[in-house]
RORO-685666 format. One record per residue: x, y, z of N, C-alpha, C in turn. Coordinates in steps of 0.1 Angstrom, whole numbers, plus 5000, padded with zeros to 4 digits. Atoms other than C-alpha are relative to their C-alpha. Layout:
BEGIN
XYZXYZXYZ ...
! end
This chain:
BEGIN
501349944993518794546827500650025010 499749994985519494696862498650005009 501250034991516594616889499650135002 501249854994513994876901501150045010 499649964985515594826936501650075000 498849945004519194926920500150104994 500449855004517895216901499650105007 500149914990516695336933501150095008 498749954994519795316948501250094992 499149925008521795466920499150154999 500649915000519495766920500250095015 499349964987520295826958501350024998 498649945003523695806949500450134993 499949905011523596046921499750135011 500249884994522196306946501150025009 498949974990524696256976501250034991 498649995003527396246951500450154998 499649875004526496576936500350125016 499949964987526196696976501350005002 498550024998529796576979500750114994 499649915012530896766951500050125005 499849864994529897096965500450045012 499449984985531197026996501550015000 498350015006534796936980500550165002 499249824999535597366979500249995016 499349974986537397327014501450074998 498549904999540897507022501149905000 498950115008543997357014500549945016 499750024987544497337053499049915008 501150104994541397097058500349914989 499750145011542596897025501649945003 498750054999545196667030500149934990 499350095014547496527000499849874998 500150174999546996186990501549965002 498650044997550896156992500049995014 499850004986550796227027498949945008 501450104997547196017034500849864998 499850155005548995717019501649995006 498450054994552695777040501150064990 498750035010554495897009500750175005 499349854996556896257009499450084991 500649925010554796506993500550135000 499649865001556196856982499050104998 501149885001553297036972498849925000 501350084997550296916988498950064993 501549935005547697166977499949964982 500250035017548597086938499549864999 500650155002548396716943498849985004 501550054990545096736968499050064986 500950005008543496936940499949934989 500250075009544596726912499249825004 500850114998543196406930498550025002 501249925003539996606935499349994990 500749965018539496686901500049834991 500050125005539996286892498649975009 501150054996537296206916499050054994 501349945006534996476903499849934985 500250095015535596336867499749904999 500650155000535095996876498749975005 501350014997531596056888499050004990 500750035010529995896862498949905004 500850054995527495616868500149925015 500050074992527295486904499649855003 500750125002525695176896500049954984 499650015015526895016862500149824999 499950134999526094636855499849994984 500250015016526794516815499649825000 500250145004525494176807500249944984 499549985015527394056776499249894991 501150065011525493886745500349884994 499750135000527593606744500349935012 500150094988526993486781498849944997 501150094999524993196779499049975014 500850034987522193136807499649905003 500350134999521792816798500949895008 499450094996522892536823500650085013 499349914988524092856847499649975011 500850034985523692806885499450165004 500749924994521793026906500950135008 499349914991523193386918499949985017 499950034987524393356953498950065010 500949914995522093646967500550025016 499249924986522693876998499149995013 501250014992520693767028500150125010 500349874989519494007057499749945013 500650044986519593997094499250105001 501149904995516994287094500550115007 499549914991519394497109500650124987 499149925009520894817087501550065007 498749935000524494967085499850174993 500249915001524695337082498950044994 500849965004521495397081499650134999 500549865005519595717064501550074991 499549975009522695767042500649924988 500150055014523395687006500749865000 499950205002525495357013499449915012 500650094986523295217040499849874990 500050155004523094857037499649895010 500450094992521494557050501249905009 499050044991523294387079500049854995 500550125000523793987071499949945010 499950044986523593757094501249965005 498750034994526493687116500849854996 499650095005526993337106499949974984 499850005015526593417068501450034994 498449985004530093387050499849904984 499850065011531393267017501649944997 498350054998534493077029500249884994 499850135010533592767011500149984987 499249985018535492686979499249874991 500750095009533292486956500849914993 499250155007535892246940500949945010 499450134993537491946953501750064998 498649935000541392066962500749864991 499350135007542491716950499649974983 500150035015540991756916500350184992 499549885007542692106911500950024988 499850005008543392226880500450114992 499849875006542892566867500650115010 499349904996545492796875499650134996 500449845002544793166879501150085011 499449894995546993426888499850114999 500449904997546393736902500950125008 499449834996547994116908499350075002 500249914994547194346929500950135001 498849945002549194666926498950185003 499849884998548495046941501150074992 498949985011550595236913500250165005 499249894999550995566931500350114991 500149935012550095766902500450135001 499849905002550396106910501750055004 498949984995553996066925501049914986 498850125011555695746900499750084986 500249945009553795886870500150154995 499949905004553096216875501250115004 498749924999556296346885501349925000 498750095003558696076881499849944983 499850025018557396016845500049844998 500050135000556895636854501149925000 498650024996560595606863500749894991 499650075008561495446833499249844997 501250125001558495186832500249925014 499850074987559295066871499149925001 500750094996555994946874499949894987 500150105010555894786842500649885002 498950124995558994596848499849915008 500250114990557994476879498649894994 500950095001554694326865500549904988 499750105013556394166832500949915013 498950114990559294016857499749905008 500550104988557193886883498949884995 501450105005554293726858500649824998 499650165002556493416853499749934987 500350065016556293186823498649964998 501750045000552293106826499450134998 500449924999551993456832498550055006 501249954995548893666847499049974997 500850015007545793596844498850125004 500949934997543793876863501050135011 499649904992544994226876499650115002 500849904996543594476897501150135004 498849924993545294836901499050115007 500649874994544295156923501050114997 499749845002545395506920500750004983 499650025018545695416880499150104990 501349935004544295686863500649974983 500150025015545395576827500749844999 499950155005544995166824501049974987 499550055014545995136790501850085002 498749974999549395336799500949905008 499450064993550295086827500049854990 499850115008549294796802501150024992 498949955014551394946776501549985005 498949974994554194996797500449835006 499750164995554194596811500049914988 499650115013554094456775501250054994 498850015006556594646763501649975010 499450044993558394506790500449855000 500050145001557594146782498349935004 501150124997554494046794499249994989 501050085010552193826776498850024997 501550044997548493776768499750114989 501049885006545893956747498950055014 500549944988544494176775498550114997 501149924995540994366786500350095011 499749894988541194676806498650075000 501249974998538294766826499950165008 499949874994537595166840499349925008 500950024990536095096876499750165005 500449864996535795476882501150035009 499449954987537595696908501749924999 498350044999541295576895500249885001 499750154996540495216897500049934987 500250095015541094946867500249885005 499950165003540694576862500449984986 499550095012542294356838499949844999 499950094998541894046826500449914984 499350055013543393786797498949954992 500950035011541093776768500149844998 500050115007542493486753500149865010 500250154992542093276786498549985007 501249974990538693406800499250064984 501249955007535193456781499350105010 500949884991533493796796498449934999 501349984995530093716812499150105004 500949924992529293996831500950095006 499249914993530694326845499550115002 500749874991530094626866500850095007 499249934991531194896888499050085010 500849924988529495066921500850055011 499249964988530395296946499649945014 500250074991530495116978500350045015 499749894991531895377003500550134998 499949845001533095737011500850005009 499049934989536095897026499250075007 500649924987535296057060500250144996 499549845007534996437057501250035010 498849944996537996487077501049994989 499250015011539996357048499249964989 501050055006537496347021500650054982 499549985016538496306980498949974992 501550045010535196156972499749835003 500350184996533595796969500649924995 498950125004535095466965499249904992 501050105007534095206942500449864998 499450155003534494816932499849994985 500250045016534694716898500149834999 499950114998534194376889499649924986 500450085010533994066861499649885003 500250125001532293776857500649924988 499350055009534793536835499449864999 500250144999534193186822501649984995 498850055004537893006819499849934986 500450075014538592826785500049865007 499950114997538692526808498449945002 501249984994535092606819499650045016 499849954987536192736854499250155000 500549884998533793056863500550045010 499549904990535393326883499950145003 500749864996533993626898501150085005 498749904993536793896904499350135000 500649894996536294226920501350075005 499149894996538794486927499650145006 500649884993538494786952501150095007 499149914991540395096968498750035012 500450024987539195167003499950175005 500149894997537995487020501150055007 499649904991539795767039499450035012 498350044996541595807065500149845004 499850155002542995447066499549965015 500650114988541495177093498350115007 501249934992538295467098499049945001 501550094997534995347111498950135002 501149884999531795487108499650014989 500549955013529395607083500149934991 500150075008529895517051501949954996 498849995003533795497057500749875007 499750124991533895177081499249874995 500450125005532394847080498650014988 500849975015529494947055500349934988 499150045016532194957029500049874999 500050185007532494577034498849954998 501450055002529094507037499250034986 500649955015528294677005500849904989 499150095012531394496989499549844999 500650134999529694147002499150004993 501750055008526194246989500250034982 499849975017527694356950500549844998 499850165002529493976953498749945000 501150084999526693796964498850044991 500849975008524293996940500649984983 499450055014526493906910500649864997 499450125000528493606919498949874996 501650144999526493246911501049895009 499750144996527092916928500649964992 498750085009530092746918501250064997 498949925007531893056911501350005011 498650024991535693076923499850165000 500449904995535393426943501650065001 498649944996538693666942499850155003 499949874998538993996958500750085003 498849924999541594256957500050115003 499949854998542794596965501050045009 499449954987544494836986498550075005 501349944992541594897012500150115010 499449884987543595157033499249955013 500650074986542394937062500949895001 499750094995544494757083500149895006 501250165000543794397094499449985014 501050004989542694507126498750105004 501449925005539994747114498949954997 501350064999536594697114499749994987 499950035014536694687076500349865002 499250145000538994397074499149905010 500750114991537494207106498849964992 501550065007534094217090500449914987 499950115013535694087055500349855003 499550134999537493827075498749895003 501350135001533993687085499449934993 500750045012532793667051500749914991 499150045008535793577031501449925003 498650024992539193387035500850064995 498749925004542093637037501049914995 499050085008544293467013501750075002 498650005000547493687015499750215003 499749864999548194067026501750085004 498649975001551094307023500150105017 499149924987553094537050500150144996 499649855006553094887030498850075012 501249944998551095137050499449925014 500350084989550694897083499249884996 500850125006549394617059498350054994 501549935002546394807042499549924984 499750065011546894577008499549875000 500050144997545094237008499249934987 500850125012543493936986499349915007 501050124993540493746997499749904989 500750105009538693446981499349915006 500950094992536193196988500849844998 499250115002538992946979501650015007 498749944996542092967000501249914998 499050104999543792616999500549994985 498950015013546792556973499850154995 499749895007547092916970501350065005 498749964999550093096970500450154999 499749874997551093446983501650054998 498649905000553993686972500050145001 499649865000555094046980500750004990 499049965015556694156946500750145004 499349895003558094486960499350124996 501049855004557094866948500450014988 499849955013558694846915501449974996 499050015008561994816892500850104993 499349905004564595086894500250095011 499449904989565395386914498750065005 501449944991561595496921498749914998 501050125002558395286927498850065007 501049934986555095306947500350025007 500050024988554395366977499749855006 500650164993552795016982500849894990 499550105003553994686977498949934987 500650105008552494466946500049875005 499950114995551094166958499549884988 500650105013550293826935499649875013 500450154999548293496944499849924989 500350105010548693196922498749895008 501450044993544993016931500349824985 500050105010544492656915498449945003 501550044996540692596913499549854989 500450165009538792266903500749865008 
! end
C-alpha cells in the first residue's frame, strides 16, 4: 500500500506529466537528438529525437510504484531509515519539490565490520546507447552482451543496472547467449531504465520506481526515474539497490534538473531502505563530478567509482566504500559499442 502522502505526490506528478507531454510538440530545431546530447555522431537527429520522445511518452506509467512482496517477512526486520528535513524546500512549487535534509545528514556509514566481510556482491552499470547500438547497428553481433558475459568473472554479476535500455530481456538474452550465468529477474523502471538481480542469490523483499527529476525545457525528453529493489542475500545480508538515469542537459542545475534530483533520490532511498542495509546507487546521472547533482550526492553517500565518458557522468555510490573495487569495462566487444563505458564494482559486505 502507498502512503497518503505518496498518493498526493503521485497525483501532482500525473498532472505535471500530462502538461509536459502537451509541451512536447516542439520544432526539430528546438529538439536536440539523444545522440548529440550524449556526444554521439547522429545522422538523423529528427528521427532519433521523435523516437526517444515516443519512448518517454509510452513510459509515462505510474510515477510512484511500490510493491511489497508476500514472502517478505516483517518479523525481526529493522526500522526504515527515514528522510529528515531541515525545514527548507528545493524546487518549491514544482512537481519535484522536496524537503532539503540537514547539512550534516548522510548515509556514509557502513553497517558492517570490514574485518568480518564475507558477502561478495558484484554490480554493473551500463548505458546501452540503444537507439544507435541496437536500433541502427542491430546490437552489433551482441557487442554489449559479450562485454557483460566477458567481464562477469567466475563468480558472476549479482546486480545490473541499465540506462537507455528499450528491451531489458533482449540485453539479458544477449548476455546469456554469450555465457552469462545465473537465474535473473529484470525489472522495468520506466523511461528506458532497467534493473536486474540474481534470483538464485537473492530473495525479493520490496521493489518500486519513482520519478525523481526532469529534463530542462531547453533539452526536454521527459521525466527521469529511479528503480529500486530491497533484497535479502542467501547468507542473510540485506541490500538496497537503486538505479537512475539523470536529467538533461548534462550537469544542468535548477528546477527539477539540478540538486533537487539528488534530494529526491536520497528521499527514495531513506524512505525504503532499512537500518543495517547495504545501499548501492548506480547510473548514468548525466552529471559530471563538479555538477550540483553529484556534489550533493557526495555529501550523502560515498562515491565508490566513476567513469570518464561524457566528462564522467556514470557513477556508483554506496554507504559501504571499504573493500570496494571498481573497474572501467569499456564500451562493448566488437566493431561497435555504446557511447558510454560500462562500470563495475565488487563489494564485500559483512
